[in-house]
N, C-alpha and C positions, 0 to 999 in steps of 0.2 A: 341399563336399567330397561333404556327404549327398549331394546332387540327383546327382554323379556317380557314386558306387557305386551310387547307386539305378537313374542308367541304364545303366550297365552291365550290370545285372543281366537287362536286358529282355532279348527275344530283337527280333532285325533288325526287322522286318514292325511289331510294338509300338513300336521307336524310331522309326522311318518316321514312323509315324503320330502318335506323342506330338511328333517337332520339328515337322511339320508345322502340328499343333494350335497352336503353341508362338508358330509364324512368322505364321498367320494370324492367329491374336489382337492379336501386337505389329504386322500391318500394319494394324489398327483403331484403332491407339492414332495414326498418321502421318498429315500433310496428305496430303490425296491430289492428286494435279497434274492431274487431271482434272477439277474439281470446277465446276460451273457459276456463273458470277454474273452481275449484271447492271450496265446502264449506262444512268444517266438523268441526261437530260436535257431540258430547256425551251426549248420553240418560240414565240416571239416570233410569228411570220407568224399559224399555226393557233392561237394562246392554248391549248395540249396540254402537257405531262409524255409526251416519249417512253417508253418501256420497254422496252430489248430486251435478250432472254435469250440467253447467252453462252454454247455451249461448246465450250467448247475441253481439248485433249487433248495428247497427242505428234506426232498424225497432223496432226489437222485441227483448226480449228477453224469454227466454224459460229454466226453471228449472223440472230439472227428478231427482227421486233416483238412483242412481248408482248401488249402494252396500249397505247394513246395516251388517258391522261386529258385531258379537257375541264375546267381551270383556270378558265377565265373574265376570262383577262384576257394579256398579254401578258410572261408571265418570261423573260426572257433568264441570270437569273445562278441558280448553287444553289452549295450545301455540304451536306456531309450529318451529321448529329452522329454522333463518333468510339464511345457506348454506345448510345444509344436507336437504335429502327429508326425515324429522323426526318430527313426532307430539309427544304430551307429552298430558296423560293424567293423571287426578287421583280423586276421589274420595274426597268426601266435608269433611268427617267424617271412623273412625273404629279405630280399638285399636293403645297405639298409640306404635309405632313403628312399626305397620304393617298394614300402611293403604294402601289399591290396588290401582296401581297403572298402566299405560303401557307407552313404546313407540313404537307407528305406522310406520313402515317404508315403502316408499311410491315409485313409479317405477318414470324414469325420468317425467313422464308426468302425475303423481299425481294420479296413481291408486291402489289402496289399494294392497303390500307385505304379508307382516308380521305383526304380533305383538308380541311384547315377556314382560311378566308380570314384573313388579317391585314391590318393597313397600319401603312408606317415612313412614319418623320419624310423620309428623302430618295431617289431611284433609286439603285440599286447598279451599283458595277463590280463589285465584290466583295465576297462573303460568306466568315465565318470564325467558328470558336468559339474562345473562349479556352482554355488547356491543362485549368483545371478546369470546361470547359462549365460555367461560368456567367454567361456572354454572349456573346452574336452582334453581332459587328462588321460594320460596314459603310461602304464609302468612296464617295461619289460623282463621276462623271467630271462630270456636269454642274457642280455648283458646288462642287466640293474639300472637300465638310465629311466629318468620320469622326461615325460614330453609335453607340453602345455600347446593346444592350437587354439589361438581364436574363433572364433564362430563369427558368420558376417548376419545380416541381417533375415538371410532364408537358413541359418542355421548349418551354413556351408563351414567345418574347418576351413582355415587357411598354414600358414606355415608354419612352423614352429617358432613361438616366439620367446622360449626360455627351454633349454632342454638341458639337464643332471646328471652329471654321471660320477658318485661316489666310487668305480672301482669294484664294485660290489655285483656279485650276483643273484639271481633267485628273487627279486625284488617280487611282491607276491599282489599289493592293494596300493590304490591311493583312493582316498576319500575327503573330500575339505570340511572343516567340521562347520557345524548350524550354524556357524556366525559368516564362515566364508574367510576369517581370520588365519586358518594355520592348513596345515596338510602332515599327513601322516605320512610312512611308506613305511610295512612292516619287511624283513628279508628273514629267510629261513636257513635250516639247516647251518652247512658250514660258513655260514655267511649273515649269522644272527644277529641281528639288529632291531631296532624302530627307529628309524627318525624323524626328525620333528622337523617343520621350516613354519617361517611365517612368510602368507602367501597374500599378493593384492592379486585383487579380483577383477580390477580396473586394466593393470598393463598384465596381467597374467607373471609378476616376477616372482621369485620364489628365494629364500632367503631361510639359513639357515638358521636354528635358536640354540641358544649357550646353554647344556651342553646338548649335542645338536643328537645323540641317541641316548634315547630315555631306559636304556641296559635293559631288556627283555633277560628274565632267569633264561641261567641255562639250560637246553634242553627242553623249552616251550617251542618256539617255532610260529611268534606269530606269522597266521598265514591272511587271514581276509578280518574285518573288520566290521562296527555297528556302530552307531552313536544310540543312547535314548533321547528318545524326545523333549522330554523336558529336564532330566537333569545330568548335570554334566559328567556321564560318563560314555567310557567307550572300551569297545569290548572287541576282544581279539578271539579269533578259532588259532590253537595252539595244534601244529600241526603234528610236530614232535612228541612234543606233552600230553597231547591225547585227552584235550579239555578245551579246558576257555581258562583266557586272562580275563581280569578286571580291571582297567585305570583309571582314576581321577582326575580330571583335565583340569588346572591351575589358572588365575586368571591370564597370566601370563604366556600360556596354551602349554606350557610345560606337561608330560602324565606323569603320575606317581601310580606305580602299580599298585592293587590294595589284594586284589584273591588270583591263585592259580589253583588251581582244579582240575585234581586230573580222577577222570568217569571211570575208570578203568576200577576191577576188584582187586586186593590187593594180592600181590604175588603173579598176575595175569601181565603175560610182555607183552612190550607194544611191538616186536617185531611183525614187518608185515604190516604196521598199520599207521595210519596219518586221519587228521581230521580236514575236515575240507573250508565248506562257506558257512555263516551264520548268518541271523536277520532277528531282529527286532521287531513284534508286531507293533501295529500304529499307534495303540493304547500306552504301550512300554508296560505290559505286567507279563509277559512272556519274549522266551528268543531261543530260536533252535540251530541245530549243528550239525552238520553234517560228520559221518564215523565212516572210513571206508575200510573198508576189509581186505586189503591187497595180499597177501597169505594167508590170510585166517577167517572165518566162517563169524566175521564180527563187523556186518555195512550197517548200519545206526542212524537215527536220529535221536541228538539229544537233547530232552526235553527241560529247558529251566523255567523259574520263577524270579519276577526281580523286584526285590524285595523295596523297602522305601526310601532306603539310604541306597539306591542301586546296585548294590550288590546281589551275585548271581546264586540262587538257591536248585542243584541237581531233584529234576522230580522225575525224572526216569531216562529210560531211554525205549527209543521205540523201532522192531526192523522194519528195514530197507529194504531193497531191490541191491543188487551190485555192484560198488561202488558208488552209492550216492554223491554225488558231487556239485552239479548247481542248487541252490534252494532259491524260491522265492515268494511273492505272496501275489492272492487276486488281489483286484484292486480294492473290492471291500472288506480285504483284512481276514476273511472265514475259514478260505483255504491255503494250506499250504503245498505246494508245487513242490516235488522233487524229479533233478534227470538224473539219473543213475545211467556211469557209463558203460560200465560192463555186462548191465542185466540188460541195457538199451531199452530203458525204457520210461516214462514220465508216468507220474504216479500225483494223485490228487486225496489231501489229507483231510479231513476236517476237524476245524480244532475246535475243541470243548472251550466253555468258560473257568474248565480248572485247568489249562493246559494239555491234558490229551489230545492224541490226534488218533485218529480213526481214518483205513483208507476207504476211501472214497469212490477214486475209478483209478484205475489203468491203462496208457497204450501204448502198444509196443512198436516205438521208432529205430531210428539208426544208431548204429553204436556209434560210442566218443561224444556222442553230445551231452558236452561239459556247462552249458551256461543258458540263461533262459530272460527272458523277464515277461512281465502282461501288462494291457494295457483294453 
């Protein structure tokens, strides 16, 4: 009321000036939709880390190579520390106990500062941090092993405190549950399995649940996974099933399948096709998954709407460049970034309010780049 009385006492020009200053001050507190961000991607062919500067506003998107950092080893997999300005990169193979990796330090603005070489027990096809940022987790496609590496105060990984060998190859992902109590590791192809563990985020200890295998349906091949931000739902891209499976996570950490979605038209052959990466938007409304046409002209991004009960509903398929492999989102969640290994491109798609994808920009880069993060 006091503010209202004071405003009424002002002349019209003074009032306009005061209101303008108030709105300008408020705008400085709001997120800027056109804020620049960077894409980071290891390139195994040239042993480099590509850093792409992306300038995005409501009307246009521009992508340009900012820097290529010589890592000195064929990095293929990358993840980002949620708090510290650090990136973790690993090769997918190498001598056991001496697999090359690196921790990249960034400035507060996201520019490259330095990197330190590290070694891992096994090559990794997927890296992630636990929810307490206490450990770095990695699984190997070659031997299927899980390694849990403790992080020191600087965020540097030490010697593995846990290594799990189930005697199965072709593990493809490890991602802690939102409450940090469980780990799930999907295996594809002939080693089909979805293994479930209890996880201790303080010690890095991993204990099998009973039953240990959630029993994915034959022919699905769960590959990569994503959690719903609010519901107890876990989503898997089906590498061999060419679609999506949805699981509900129980209080005991056990997963129970609720959907097995095939996105192909009736009668269409799965030969030469496989699913790749997937992600859920931060608001939990949409899910996007890559479909790779190795031996068919069928490179697509599958678009799903997530319903109130957590189930997924296919919206449609969007054309992608050859072999869409790695997917990530812009920091504000407005753009989907896709790395196409065969087409040797990075593509930014604008995400509409209805879950549609519109190609906004494409940048040519090195072939076989398959993993990427943004900051």
